[in-house]
N, C-alpha and C positions, 0 to 999 in steps of 0.2 A: 228399569235397564238401565244403563250404565249410561253416564253427560259426556257426546260422544263435542269431542271440539272440532269444531269443524273449521279447514282452511277457507283461510280468511287474511287479506293482505291488510293490515291496517300500517294510514300512514303518519294519524294523530294519534291518540291514546293509547296506545293498543293493549298495553302491560294494563292498564286501570281499566280497558271494556272487556278485557278476554270472559269473562269467568257471567258476563251475558251470553254467549255463543252457546249456547250445550242446548237441548230440547229436556223437558219435566223425564218423571221417573213416570209417570204412573198409571203405563199403558199397559210397564214393561215390569213387571215384583217381580223374576224367576231366573236368577242369574243358566246363564248353562254352564254345566260340565263342556270345560272345550282346552283339546292341549293337541299342538304342535306339533307338528314331524320331529321338528329337533326334538323339542321333548322326550318327542317317544322313545328317539334315535337314542339322545343320551340313554332314558332311562333305560334300554336295553342296552348300553352296551359297546351299541356300535357306531356313537358316537361321539367322541373325548373332548371335543374343545385343541383352544390350550391353557397355556398359569390357568387363566379364567374362568378359564369351561367355554359350555355354548351357548355363548351366550353372543347375544345381537351384535355388538362387533365383531367377531368369530364368523357367527355364521353369515356378515355381508362382505369377509373377505372371496376372493378369488380360488376357491380348490384347486392344485394341483398333478401331475403326477405324481408324484408322492406319497400326495397325502391318501390319492384316488388308489396307491397300491396296498400301503398295510389296510385301507379300507375292507380289499378285498380278501388279503391275507387272511383278518382280520374274521371277515365272512366268511372263511374255510376254513376257523382253529391253523390257522399257518403260525400266527404272528409271533409268537413267543418261539416256537422253532427258528423261525426267518431273524428277530434281535438274533437269539445262540450263536447263528454260522459262525462256523472259522474259516471259511475258504476261504484265498485268499485271492481269486480271479473276478475281477469285478470294473465294472465299466470304466470309463478313460475319463469320465464327472462327479464321477460318487466327493470326488472331495469339496464339492459344490454341500453338501449333509454333512452335517453329525460321525458322528459315531457310529450309533445306534444303528441310525438311518443309513450308512453306509456298509453295514452287518445285513441289513433288507437286500440290500441290491445286491450286493453277492451271489444271496440265497435264489435274487431273481436271475441273477447271470447266470445261472449253476442248474439252475427249475424253468427253461423258458419252458413247459407246461404247465403253466400258473396261468400265463395271456402276457408274459412283460419281458418279451424281447430286446424291450429299446426299439430303436427310431432308426437307429442305420449308423454308419462308423464307431461301431462299439460305444456308443453315449448313451447314455437314462431321459437326457435332459432333462432332474426331477424340478427343474421350478417352472416349468414351460405349461400355460392352461393345460386344459383339460374341456374336450367337449361332450354334448348328450349324446352323442357317436358313439366318443370312444368310452364314458363310463356306461352303458348299456352294453356294447361290448364283453365289455367286462362280468356285467349283471348278467349274462346270456349264459355266458361261458358258467361259470358260478352255475346261474340252475343244471348245466345237464349241456346246452347247446355248443357245441360244435364252431366258428368260426372256420370257413370255408369248406364248411361239409354240410351244418344244415342252414346254413344265408350266408353271405359274402357279404361283404365288410361295408357296397355301395348301401346294401337294404338292410341294414344294420335293426335303422330306425321302423323299417318297414315289419321287418318280422317281431323285436320288441314292441313292435301295437300288439300284433297279435296276441303275444305270451301273457296284455295286459302289464306292459310296460310305456305310455306315453307322458306323464306328467309335467316330464321338464324337455321333451320333444323340441328339439329346434334349435335349441342356447347353443353358441359357441364359444362361449367361454361362464361354467357354473360357478354359483357361488358354492359356502358350505353349503346353504342352504337350498342351493341344490341341491345337495350333493345326500342331506335330510331325507329332503322329500323322494327322491328315488330310491332312498334304502328301505325306507317305511312301504312304501309301494308296488316291491321287490318282497316282502314278508308274503306276502296273499297271492306270491303268484304262485303254480307248479311245475317245480323242478319234473325237469325231463323222464324223471323215475316217476310220478304219480303224487310225490305229498306236496303241500307246500313250504315252500322254500322255510317259513316261519317254526315248520315242524322237524324240517327237516337240521336246523339247527337246537331247537332246542334238544336233539336224542343227541347231536357231536356236544353239548354238553354249551357251546356260543353262547347261548339266551338262556334262560334259566327255564326250570321247568316249571317256578308257578307264575310265570308275567303272561302274559292276557293283552289281548289286539282287541281295539276298542270297534264293538261292532255297526258302530255309523259314520261312516266318513263324508264329508267333501273332496271331492277329487276336481279338478281343473279339465277340460275337456278342447279344444284348440278346434277353430273350424273356417276357413278361410272365408268365407261368407260372414262368420258372426264374429270374430277373432276367441280368446278363452271368457268360456261361461263355466257358472255352476253344475253341476251332475253327481248324485248318490253313489256312494261306495259302490251300485249294478248299475253305473253312467248312464240313469236317471233325469235327463232333465232337468234341472229347479228354475221356479221365476217367480219376478217380482209383478206386483199389482198396482199399475199406476190411484188404483183408490185408497189402497193405504194409503195416502200420504197423506188424504183428511183423513181418514177411521179405520185402523188397523184392524178393523173387525169387520172391513166394508164386508169380502166376498163370507155369506149367507145360504145358507137353505140349499138350492141347484146350484150356484158356486158351487157351494164348499162339493156337492159330487163331480163335477166337473174339476176345480182344482181343486186332490186334493191336499190338506195341509204336510209340509214336514217337520218333523219332532225327532233327536238324537239330547237324548237324556247326560250322554255323554261322545263326543264327539269327538274325532279325530279331524283337523282341519292341513292344509300346505301350509309349508312352514313361511312362503310368502307375505300370508296373509297370515289378518292382527286380530289375534284372539279378546279381543276384546271388543270387537266389533259385530262382536257376538253375543247373545241373549236369548229368550222364549218369555213367550206374550204369552199370555193366560189369558183367553177367550173371552167371551160374555158369556159363555157355555158351559165353562171350566173348564177346556182344554188347554193344550198350552203348543205350543208352536214354535222355531227357533228363528229366528231374525235375522238379517244381519244388514248392518249401517241402520236398520230401526225398520228395514223392508220384512213384511213376512214372507217367510222362502213356503213354496207349494208346485203340485208335481201336474201334468194338464193329461190326464187318464188317454186318452188321443195320442200322445208316444207312447208307443208301446213296444215297440227295440230300447240298444243301447245307442246314446244318442241323435237319436229327436229329437223333433225339435219343430217339430208341428205347433204350438203352441206363443211363436215370437212371430210381435204382431196382432194377434189376436184383440181380433176389436180396437184396436190402435190405445188399449191399454195392459194388452199384456205377455212381457218382453223376455228375455232369460236374465236371468241371473250372473253378474258379474260386478267384479272389485276395482275395477278400472274405468269406470262411467266418467266423462267429462260432465256429464252432465244428464240429469233426466228427468219424467215427467209423471208431474203430480194432477191426480183429475180432482174437480172442487164441483160437487152440486149446483154452488151459482154461480162460480168465473169456466166450466170448463178444463177443458186442459192447462196447463200451463208447466214453466221454465222449474227447476230445481236442481239443488246439487245434491250427490250422492246419494247423502243423507237424510233426501225430503227434504229439506231447507228449501222453500222460496225463493227463489232469484225475481229481482224488479229492473224494469225500464227507469228511467232518467230522463223527463219530458223534453226537458231545454240543453239536452247533448245531440251532438251534432255525430255524426257518423266517423268515426273512432280518434273521437274525441270528449273527454268525459270536465262537465261543466262544477259537476260537484270535489268541491276543496274543503277544507277544513272544518267551520264543525257540522255541517255536510255532511262529511266524506263520518263524520265520527260516527254520526247516529245513521249515515247508511254505507256500509265496511264495500269495501270495492271486493268485489270475488272474484278467487284468481284458481280457476284448477288442477287437480293432482290428476288424474287417470285420462289419457289420449283416447280411451273411447266412446260412441258414441249409436244407442240404439237406431236400429236398423230403417224407422222410420225418418230417422234427423239428419241429412248430410250434414258429414262430418267437414264439410268446405261452410256450414253457418256459424258455427267455429272459430277461432279468431284468438288475438292478444292484444295487447295498446299495451305500452310503459308508456306508464304514468312520468310526473314531475318530480317528482322523487326518485324514477328508478326504478319501481316495482313494477309486478308485471299485474292485470287483471283480464278475464276473456270476455269474449264479446261475442254476443250470436249476431249476425248477418251486419257483423263493425260499430253495432251499439253494443258500448257497454254492462256487467250487469252487475248488480250488490244484491247486501243482507240488505233484512233493517232489525235495528238491535232490539227489539220490542219483540221481536219471535222468538220468542221462546220455548214454546211447547211445541210438539209435532201436528201437523197439518192448520197451522197461525199461518193467517194471510194479513196479515192486521194493516200489514205497509200500500195494500187497495188503496187508489184510490188519492192516496194526502197529498192535501193542500190541489188534490187535480192536476201535479204533475208526478206522480208515482204509481208503478201500472205493476200486473203480471205479466208477461209474456207466454202468449196464446201463441206458440209454434207457425199453426197454421194460418193464421190472422197476420199476424203482424211483420208491417210493414216500411219500422222504421214513425221516427218522432215527430213532433210540428212544429220542434225552433225553425226559428230560421236560417235558409240553410248557408252558407258562407262560399263563396265555392272556394272547393278546392281539386288541386291538381295529384298528380301519382306519378313517384318519381318510379319506376322498376327494377330497384340492383338483379342485375344478372350479366351474369359467367364477365365480373368483376370491373362493372362499365357502368355510367347513371348512364348511360344513353351517345348518341352522341352528338346532340342537336342541343343550343341551348334551350333552356325551359325560361317562356314567355308570359307572362301572369302579372294581375293589376294591386295594385294597393292594397292590403287589408284580405288576400287571399288565403289560404293554408296550402300547405302541401308537404303532404304525404309520404317519406319513405318506408320502402318495402322491398324485406331481403330477402330474393327466391335461392340463392347460393349454398352450399352447404356451409362454407366460412362466414362467420363475424364481419359485418361491413357494419361502419356508419357516418355522416356525413359532417367538416369542418369547416365552418365558410373562415376566409385567407383574414377577414376586420372582425373574426372572433362573435359577430352577430347570433349566431346562432350553433350548435353542435346537439346533434342527436345519441345515443348511448351507443355503446356497442348493439350489433342489431345481431337473432342468430337466426338463423331458416324461419320463414312463416312471421314474422314478429314488425314491426311497423311503428315507428312515429313518426307526429306534426308539429308542425312549425307555421307560423302565423308572418309574416313579413306587411307588416308594416310598411314601413319608409319604401316613398322610391328609389332607385338604383339597378350596379347591378352585380351582384352578390357573385364571389366564385368560391368554390369548395370542397375538400378531397374527403378522402379516405386513412385516417387516420393509419389503421396496418398497412394498407398499400398504396400513400399517399406520390412515391414513382409513376405514376402511370395512371389512378383512379380518380377523377380531376372531374368538375362539370363546372356551370354557371345559369345561371337566375334572374332573367333581369325582369325588374318589377319596377311599372308603368304606375 
């Protein structure tokens, strides 16, 4: 397996410690041939990129109506004709683009049958961002389905999904990575005449006759209940097994009969995923299995129709495969269930911590790096409300579970390591079903909820030595700054908290720096 760098916040010795945060490669000894949608779209000549080609910077940029129009003409084999167009009638805002693109706009102005009639008032708005609804309308028309005849604009995405176009559905502002995924997705869709778009483009010479699409794909399926999860090219759901955190060969014999492995020698993935996160596990019986972030991928035999998720939460150990888990669960034969990060690396709590407050600093933090989640999703048996974050003293973020900070252990270097368990009798794994907090003496903590641009209407009275936790519930960022300079919190985004300790008696007047004219508060310490 390729070494995976784990998303970690280091507050001390970050650079010199970084090499320790990678799992060993013994379990996965064969790399998959993985290609992203962006790579495939570029190889087929459907996506050209900018001056530096189809690179990460290009893929991260927002796509525009001008780009989408060019792509649609390329798919129809009309781009050269459009670039050579000499007509003079044009949109009134054509001057916003270069001369080549002005010719293209003039061509579209005089050929409205290609679906680009402008946005009204003789304008095209070439730099305007484009949505998935708009792009799918264009792709459907290229496939031979006519807007307002075969489908209404309002029902575009629903109709597109019925034809097999749904990977980027619901996206209000597309990036070029989204465009790449939609283009490759459309190639397998059948046109109104029956052939696939891929075959139709080959017949027109838009795509080389020798070009081929990979047989196996990872697709993204969206669900209101489960979010976005992985399926194969036929829409069959893929799963993670929590016991694989300890041993990637945990599923054997009858287990494999119920949960068949997924393996692809040549794998096509959406542009939003990282090819380096995919690898191949050679199992103990010699068979190969595709893995994602170190988790082997499986089917469930009771999923008989595309989109079925009957395997979700089965036995509390099977969960749909996702790219954006903020935490996962591993299962140990000795310790039972415990929290891990999205790569299966063990997470710990420190028994000296108190709610929303880390007692681990300096050398402690070098050995127990703070964990900061990059994903936003949780497994279906774990309430999202149990996860939060704190702002540490240096301004960095740390993920919390039920208010308690989460950490890695620097000596956990192999898949399944739990070497931090019970170290010095203060470091422990977290069983989410049993965890209720630490045994550290609880300093009295008061809450100030920042809501609707207010710290509350009444002064807060507390005892000397108390802690006060500010939590922002507004969409706008806020902070709390004492008039006498005794405390100042960082700017807090929605859902973020910061705790201060008040050691001296007195009256503390404070304000929010961005909104100091009307956001004020008072704390009385007795």
